[in-house]
C-alpha positions as CSV (number, residue, x, y, z in Angstrom):
1,X,-24.3,47.6,18.3
2,X,-22.6,44.2,18.3
3,X,-24.4,41.3,19.9
4,X,-21.8,40.7,22.6
5,X,-21.9,44.4,23.6
6,X,-25.7,44.2,24.1
7,X,-25.1,41.1,26.2
8,X,-22.5,43.0,28.3
9,X,-25.1,45.7,29.0
10,X,-27.6,43.1,30.1
11,X,-24.9,41.5,32.4
12,X,-24.3,44.9,34.0
13,X,-28.0,45.3,34.7
14,X,-28.2,41.8,36.3
15,X,-25.2,42.7,38.5
16,X,-27.0,45.9,39.7
17,X,-30.1,44.0,40.7
18,X,-28.2,41.4,42.6
19,X,-28.6,38.4,40.2
20,X,-25.0,37.7,39.5
21,X,-23.6,34.2,40.1
22,X,-23.6,33.3,43.8
23,X,-20.3,32.9,45.7
24,X,-19.2,29.3,46.0
25,X,-20.7,28.3,42.6
26,X,-18.5,26.3,40.3
27,X,-16.2,28.5,38.1
28,X,-16.5,29.1,34.5
29,X,-13.7,27.3,32.5
30,X,-11.7,28.6,29.6
31,X,-9.1,26.4,28.0
32,X,-7.0,28.1,25.3
33,X,-4.9,25.8,23.2
34,X,-2.3,27.1,20.7
35,X,-1.1,24.9,17.9
36,X,2.7,24.2,17.6
37,X,3.7,27.0,20.0
38,X,7.2,26.5,21.2
39,X,8.3,26.7,24.9
40,X,10.7,29.5,23.9
41,X,8.2,31.4,22.0
42,X,6.4,32.9,25.0
43,X,8.5,35.7,26.6
44,X,7.4,34.7,30.1
45,X,9.3,31.5,29.6
46,X,12.4,33.0,27.9
47,X,14.0,36.1,29.3
48,X,16.1,36.9,26.2
49,X,13.3,36.4,23.7
50,X,13.2,38.2,20.4
51,X,9.4,38.2,20.5
52,X,6.9,40.0,22.9
53,X,3.8,38.3,24.3
54,X,2.6,40.9,26.8
55,X,-0.9,39.4,27.2
56,X,0.3,35.9,27.9
57,X,2.9,37.3,30.2
58,X,0.2,39.2,32.1
59,X,-1.8,36.0,32.3
60,X,1.2,34.3,33.9
61,X,1.8,37.2,36.2
62,X,-1.8,37.1,37.4
63,X,-1.8,33.3,37.9
64,X,0.6,30.4,38.0
65,X,3.3,29.6,35.5
66,X,4.2,25.9,35.1
67,X,7.8,25.3,33.9
68,X,7.8,21.5,33.5
69,X,4.6,20.6,31.7
70,X,4.6,18.5,28.6
71,X,2.1,17.9,25.8
72,X,0.6,14.4,25.6
73,X,2.2,13.9,22.1
74,X,4.6,15.5,19.7
75,X,1.8,16.2,17.3
76,X,-1.7,17.7,17.2
77,X,-4.6,15.2,17.3
78,X,-3.3,12.8,20.1
79,X,-2.9,15.7,22.5
80,X,-6.3,17.0,21.7
81,X,-7.9,13.6,22.3
82,X,-6.0,13.2,25.5
83,X,-7.1,16.6,26.7
84,X,-10.8,15.9,26.1
85,X,-10.8,12.4,27.6
86,X,-8.2,12.4,30.4
87,X,-6.8,9.2,28.7
88,X,-3.5,8.5,27.1
89,X,-4.0,9.2,23.4
90,X,-3.9,5.6,22.2
91,X,-6.6,4.7,24.8
92,X,-8.8,7.3,23.1
93,X,-8.1,5.7,19.7
94,X,-5.8,8.6,18.5
95,X,-2.1,7.6,18.5
96,X,-1.5,9.7,15.5
97,X,-2.8,12.6,13.4
98,X,-6.3,12.4,12.1
99,X,-6.1,13.9,8.6
100,X,-8.7,14.9,6.1
101,X,-7.3,12.3,3.7
102,X,-8.3,8.8,5.0
103,X,-5.2,7.1,3.4
104,X,-2.9,9.2,5.6
105,X,-4.9,9.3,8.8
106,X,-3.6,7.5,11.9
107,X,-6.3,7.8,14.5
108,X,-10.1,7.4,15.1
109,X,-11.6,9.2,18.1
110,X,-13.1,6.3,19.9
111,X,-16.9,6.6,20.1
112,X,-18.5,6.0,23.4
113,X,-15.8,7.6,25.5
114,X,-17.1,10.5,27.5
115,X,-15.4,13.8,26.9
116,X,-14.8,16.7,29.2
117,X,-17.7,18.4,27.5
118,X,-20.0,15.4,28.1
119,X,-19.1,15.4,31.8
120,X,-19.6,19.1,32.3
121,X,-22.8,19.2,30.3
122,X,-24.3,16.7,32.7
123,X,-23.1,18.9,35.6
124,X,-25.1,21.9,34.3
125,X,-22.4,23.6,32.2
126,X,-22.9,25.1,28.8
127,X,-20.1,23.8,26.6
128,X,-18.6,25.4,23.5
129,X,-15.7,24.7,21.2
130,X,-14.4,27.6,19.1
131,X,-11.6,27.0,16.6
132,X,-9.8,23.8,15.6
133,X,-11.4,20.4,16.3
134,X,-9.0,17.9,14.4
135,X,-10.7,14.8,15.8
136,X,-13.0,13.8,13.0
137,X,-14.9,15.1,10.0
138,X,-18.2,13.2,10.2
139,X,-20.6,11.4,12.5
140,X,-20.2,10.2,15.2
141,X,-17.1,12.4,15.7
142,X,-18.3,15.9,15.2
143,X,-18.0,18.3,18.2
144,X,-21.8,18.5,18.7
145,X,-21.9,14.7,19.0
146,X,-19.0,14.6,21.5
147,X,-20.5,16.8,24.1
148,X,-20.2,20.4,22.8
149,X,-23.6,22.3,22.8
150,X,-22.0,24.9,20.5
151,X,-19.3,24.6,17.9
152,X,-18.0,27.4,15.8
153,X,-14.8,26.5,14.1
154,X,-12.8,24.3,11.8
155,X,-13.2,20.5,11.6
156,X,-10.0,19.6,9.8
157,X,-6.3,19.4,10.5
158,X,-4.8,22.6,9.1
159,X,-5.9,25.3,6.7
160,X,-3.8,25.8,3.6
161,X,-4.0,29.5,4.2
162,X,-5.1,31.6,7.2
163,X,-7.2,33.8,4.9
164,X,-8.9,31.3,2.5
165,X,-9.7,28.8,5.3
166,X,-9.7,25.8,3.0
167,X,-8.0,22.4,3.1
168,X,-7.5,20.5,-0.1
169,X,-9.8,23.0,-1.7
170,X,-12.7,22.1,0.7
171,X,-14.3,24.2,3.4
172,X,-14.4,22.7,6.9
173,X,-15.6,25.7,8.7
174,X,-18.8,25.0,10.6
175,X,-21.3,26.6,12.9
176,X,-22.6,23.5,14.6
177,X,-23.5,21.3,11.6
178,X,-23.9,24.2,9.1
179,X,-21.2,25.1,6.6
180,X,-19.8,28.5,7.6
181,X,-18.2,31.2,5.4
182,X,-15.7,33.7,7.0
183,X,-13.4,36.4,5.9
184,X,-10.2,37.6,7.4
185,X,-7.2,36.0,9.2
186,X,-8.3,32.8,10.9
187,X,-6.9,34.0,14.3
188,X,-9.0,37.1,14.1
189,X,-12.1,35.0,13.1
190,X,-11.8,32.6,16.0
191,X,-11.1,35.5,18.4
192,X,-14.2,37.4,17.2
193,X,-16.3,34.3,17.6
194,X,-15.0,33.7,21.1
195,X,-15.7,37.3,22.2
196,X,-19.2,37.0,20.8
197,X,-19.7,33.8,22.9
198,X,-18.4,35.4,26.1
199,X,-20.8,38.3,25.5
200,X,-23.7,35.9,25.2
201,X,-22.7,34.1,28.4
202,X,-22.5,37.3,30.3
203,X,-26.2,37.5,30.9
204,X,-26.5,33.9,32.0
205,X,-26.0,32.4,35.5
206,X,-25.2,29.0,33.9
207,X,-21.5,28.1,34.2
208,X,-19.7,27.4,30.9
209,X,-16.7,25.7,29.4
210,X,-15.1,27.5,26.5
211,X,-12.5,25.4,24.7
212,X,-10.8,27.9,22.4
213,X,-8.4,26.1,20.0
214,X,-6.4,28.3,17.7
215,X,-4.6,27.1,14.5
216,X,-1.8,29.6,15.2
217,X,1.1,29.4,15.0
218,X,0.9,26.2,12.9
219,X,2.3,26.5,9.4
220,X,1.7,28.0,6.9
221,X,3.4,30.8,8.8
222,X,1.2,33.7,7.6
223,X,1.1,36.7,9.9
224,X,-0.8,39.9,8.9
225,X,1.4,42.1,6.7
226,X,1.5,45.0,9.2
227,X,2.6,42.7,12.1
228,X,5.4,41.3,9.9
229,X,6.6,44.8,8.9
230,X,6.6,45.9,12.6
231,X,8.7,42.9,13.7
232,X,11.2,43.4,10.8
233,X,11.6,47.1,11.8
234,X,12.0,46.3,15.5
235,X,14.4,43.3,15.0
236,X,17.1,44.3,12.5
237,X,19.0,41.3,11.2
238,X,16.2,38.8,11.9
239,X,15.8,36.1,9.3
240,X,12.7,36.1,7.1
241,X,11.5,32.8,8.6
242,X,12.0,33.9,12.1
243,X,10.4,37.3,11.5
244,X,7.3,35.6,10.1
245,X,6.9,33.3,13.1
246,X,7.5,36.1,15.6
247,X,4.8,38.2,13.9
248,X,2.4,35.3,13.9
249,X,2.9,34.5,17.6
250,X,2.6,38.2,18.5
251,X,-0.6,38.4,16.5
252,X,-1.9,35.4,18.5
253,X,-0.9,37.1,21.7
254,X,-2.9,40.2,20.8
255,X,-5.9,38.0,20.0
256,X,-5.7,36.3,23.3
257,X,-5.6,39.7,24.9
258,X,-8.8,40.5,23.2
259,X,-10.5,37.4,24.6
260,X,-9.3,38.1,28.1
261,X,-10.5,41.7,27.8
262,X,-13.9,40.4,26.7
263,X,-14.0,38.1,29.7
264,X,-13.2,41.1,31.9
265,X,-15.8,43.3,30.3
266,X,-18.4,40.6,30.7
267,X,-17.7,40.6,34.5
268,X,-16.6,37.0,34.3
269,X,-12.9,37.1,34.9
270,X,-13.1,36.8,38.7
271,X,-15.2,33.7,38.4
272,X,-13.3,31.9,35.6
273,X,-10.4,29.5,35.7
274,X,-8.3,30.1,32.5
275,X,-5.8,27.6,31.2
276,X,-3.4,28.3,28.4
277,X,-1.0,25.8,26.7
278,X,0.0,24.3,23.4
279,X,-0.6,20.9,21.8
280,X,3.1,20.2,21.2
281,X,6.5,21.9,20.7
282,X,7.3,24.2,17.9
283,X,8.4,23.2,14.4
284,X,12.1,23.9,13.9
285,X,11.9,24.0,10.0
286,X,9.6,26.9,10.5
287,X,11.9,28.8,12.8
288,X,9.9,28.2,16.0
289,X,11.8,28.1,19.3
290,X,11.8,25.4,22.0
291,X,14.8,26.6,23.9
292,X,16.3,25.5,26.1
293,X,15.1,22.0,25.1
294,X,16.4,19.7,22.4
295,X,14.7,19.3,19.1
296,X,11.0,20.1,18.2
297,X,7.7,19.0,16.9
298,X,7.5,15.2,16.1
299,X,10.4,14.5,18.4
300,X,10.3,12.8,21.8
301,X,13.2,14.9,23.0
302,X,11.8,17.6,25.2
303,X,11.7,20.3,22.5
304,X,8.8,18.3,21.0
305,X,7.0,17.8,24.3
306,X,7.7,20.7,26.7
307,X,5.1,23.4,26.3
308,X,4.3,26.8,27.9
309,X,1.5,26.3,30.4
310,X,-0.2,28.7,32.8
311,X,-3.4,29.0,34.8
312,X,-5.3,32.0,36.3
313,X,-8.1,31.9,38.8
314,X,-8.4,35.0,40.9
315,X,-8.9,34.3,44.6
316,X,-7.6,30.7,44.3
317,X,-4.3,30.9,42.4
318,X,-1.7,33.2,43.9
319,X,-0.7,35.8,41.4
320,X,2.9,35.5,40.1
321,X,3.3,31.9,41.4
322,X,5.3,29.2,39.8
323,X,5.2,25.4,39.8
324,X,7.9,22.9,38.6
325,X,5.4,20.0,38.7
326,X,6.0,17.6,35.8
327,X,2.5,17.0,34.5
328,X,0.8,16.6,31.1
329,X,-1.7,18.7,29.2
330,X,-4.5,16.3,29.8
331,X,-4.3,17.1,33.5
332,X,-6.6,20.0,32.6
333,X,-9.3,17.4,32.2
334,X,-9.1,16.1,35.7
335,X,-8.7,19.6,37.1
336,X,-11.8,20.9,35.4
337,X,-13.9,18.0,36.7
338,X,-12.7,18.5,40.2
339,X,-13.4,22.3,40.3
340,X,-16.8,21.7,38.8
341,X,-17.6,19.1,41.5
342,X,-17.8,16.2,39.0
343,X,-16.6,12.8,40.3
344,X,-13.4,11.6,38.7
345,X,-14.0,8.7,36.4
346,X,-12.3,5.6,37.7
347,X,-10.3,4.7,34.6
348,X,-8.7,8.0,33.5
349,X,-5.0,8.6,33.4
350,X,-5.1,12.4,34.0
351,X,-4.6,13.9,37.5
352,X,-6.0,17.1,39.0
353,X,-3.8,20.1,39.4
354,X,-6.1,21.7,41.9
355,X,-3.9,21.1,45.0
356,X,-1.0,22.8,43.1
357,X,-3.2,25.7,42.0
358,X,-4.2,26.2,45.6
359,X,-0.5,26.3,46.7
360,X,-0.4,22.7,48.1
361,X,1.9,19.8,47.1
362,X,0.5,17.2,44.6
363,X,-2.0,15.0,46.4
364,X,-1.0,11.8,44.5
365,X,2.2,9.8,44.3
366,X,4.5,10.3,41.3
367,X,3.5,8.5,38.0
368,X,5.2,7.4,34.8
369,X,4.5,9.7,31.9
370,X,3.7,8.0,28.6
371,X,3.9,9.3,25.0
372,X,3.0,7.7,21.7
373,X,2.9,8.8,18.1
374,X,1.9,6.7,15.1
375,X,2.7,7.9,11.6
376,X,3.0,6.9,7.9
377,X,5.5,7.6,5.2
378,X,8.9,6.0,4.7
379,X,10.3,7.3,8.0
380,X,7.6,5.5,10.1
381,X,5.9,3.0,7.9
382,X,2.6,3.2,9.7
383,X,4.2,2.2,13.0
384,X,4.2,3.9,16.4
385,X,7.1,5.1,18.5
386,X,7.0,5.8,22.2
387,X,8.6,7.4,25.2
388,X,8.3,6.9,29.0
389,X,9.4,9.3,31.8
390,X,9.9,7.9,35.3
391,X,11.2,10.5,37.7
392,X,14.5,11.8,36.4
393,X,14.8,9.1,33.7
394,X,13.5,9.2,30.2
395,X,13.4,6.2,27.8
396,X,12.6,7.1,24.2
397,X,12.5,6.4,20.5
398,X,12.2,9.0,17.7
399,X,11.4,6.4,15.0
400,X,10.1,2.9,15.2
401,X,13.3,1.8,13.4
402,X,15.7,3.3,15.9
403,X,17.0,1.7,19.1
404,X,15.8,2.9,22.5
405,X,17.7,5.7,24.2
406,X,17.9,6.6,27.9
407,X,18.6,10.0,29.5
408,X,18.9,11.3,33.0
409,X,16.9,14.5,32.9
410,X,18.3,15.8,36.2
411,X,21.9,15.6,35.2
412,X,21.4,16.1,31.4
413,X,18.2,18.1,30.9
414,X,19.2,18.8,27.2
415,X,19.4,15.1,26.5
416,X,22.8,15.1,25.0
417,X,24.2,11.8,26.4
418,X,22.5,8.5,25.9
419,X,23.3,6.3,28.9
420,X,21.3,3.2,28.1
421,X,24.5,1.1,27.9
422,X,25.3,2.0,31.5
423,X,21.8,1.4,32.9
424,X,20.6,-1.8,31.3
425,X,18.5,-3.0,34.3
426,X,16.7,0.3,34.7
427,X,16.1,0.5,30.9
428,X,14.6,-3.0,30.9
429,X,12.3,-2.1,33.8
430,X,11.1,1.0,32.0
431,X,10.7,-1.0,28.7
432,X,8.4,-3.4,30.5
433,X,6.3,-0.5,31.9
434,X,6.2,1.0,28.4
435,X,5.1,-2.4,27.0
436,X,2.2,-2.4,29.4
437,X,1.0,1.0,28.2
438,X,1.3,-0.2,24.6
439,X,-0.9,-3.2,25.4
440,X,-3.6,-1.0,27.0
441,X,-3.6,1.4,24.1
442,X,-3.7,-1.6,21.7
443,X,-7.2,-2.6,23.0
444,X,-8.7,0.5,21.3
445,X,-9.0,0.6,17.4
446,X,-7.3,3.5,15.8
447,X,-9.0,3.1,12.5
448,X,-12.8,3.0,12.0
449,X,-14.3,-0.5,12.3
450,X,-15.7,-1.7,8.9
451,X,-19.5,-1.4,8.7
452,X,-21.2,-4.7,9.4
């Protein structure tokens, strides 16, 4: 019998003798993060979709669907750093992607900043990361050194294949600090590890944080062959690229369904707050869909920033509810701390979504939303480019060499008409606010300091 099945039997016995977690105890926390999943690639967010995500749709139907949430960055590492610290990405030392090749790495996860796992560990939670880390390969920036009691996943940026699990010919799979070997599709591997973990937690009264970070549907777009064949048969006329992406997303959806089933079988679903979202928008060259928003991954137009976002917490979140609150992925950080009873750190940028989850209006005044990405190559030259949203207005660049653009998101949600020439005073005010954010972020090194 599999280990997690044995744990489930133990959990059932504990429930019978009355030793289950007491009412009013802090909830378990599950944060599921997809990689490059477009807003239009979850059928709950797109009624005319050519793909089917019944498990994510059910999660939304059982909880709250957020229609106006954005990632903290247009690319992977910055959003992950922001999610784990509650800080804008450059304040965490990660304005760009942390890669396995030092010469092309544009961030360094700042040591000394407490992570979500650090805070929750001190509050009595067991903390686990399963899947993609992407915030450092070595000390002091391994998951176990940044607050996670248990790590079972991939240290690096992206696998060259979902089935070989290598990057530049090297194996970055780890179980805590030990090199790990695995067989099968990476999505299935991470799912099995997550189900095992949930089974182990079933017999414990200790609350837990599970941060489950998939590599899917990041390229290379490699769905299982049977999934691809099924999509091609169901969708006649679909392009080869689009079919592969649809199949990979649907495979991810099935895997998330397995995790949610394991949570239910462990008797933990009623006492667990589950979040699901993505680290940035989908990649257009890989036939991912961000409709109805303009552009995609790497872009500060909303196709690169808007992400599917949902939360489920039975007894607290009204099933089938919806929010149009314009927040950011790192608001998960502040929300988890509040529901766990952890005092909010004074200097964080994230805000708790708990009032919204409870059906109330946001408890804080509106804020500017700030975005940054630093990148190399001839298109960027190692420089950063930025964006700022203030209410209905959005000021942006999509390259450090391009002029600023300004859009009114209420009148022009698809960002088709640059109106900066007609709103010079407003643009200048927003540029000054943007400069202040850049100064704050500039106080944190984004490359490792040389050894003294």
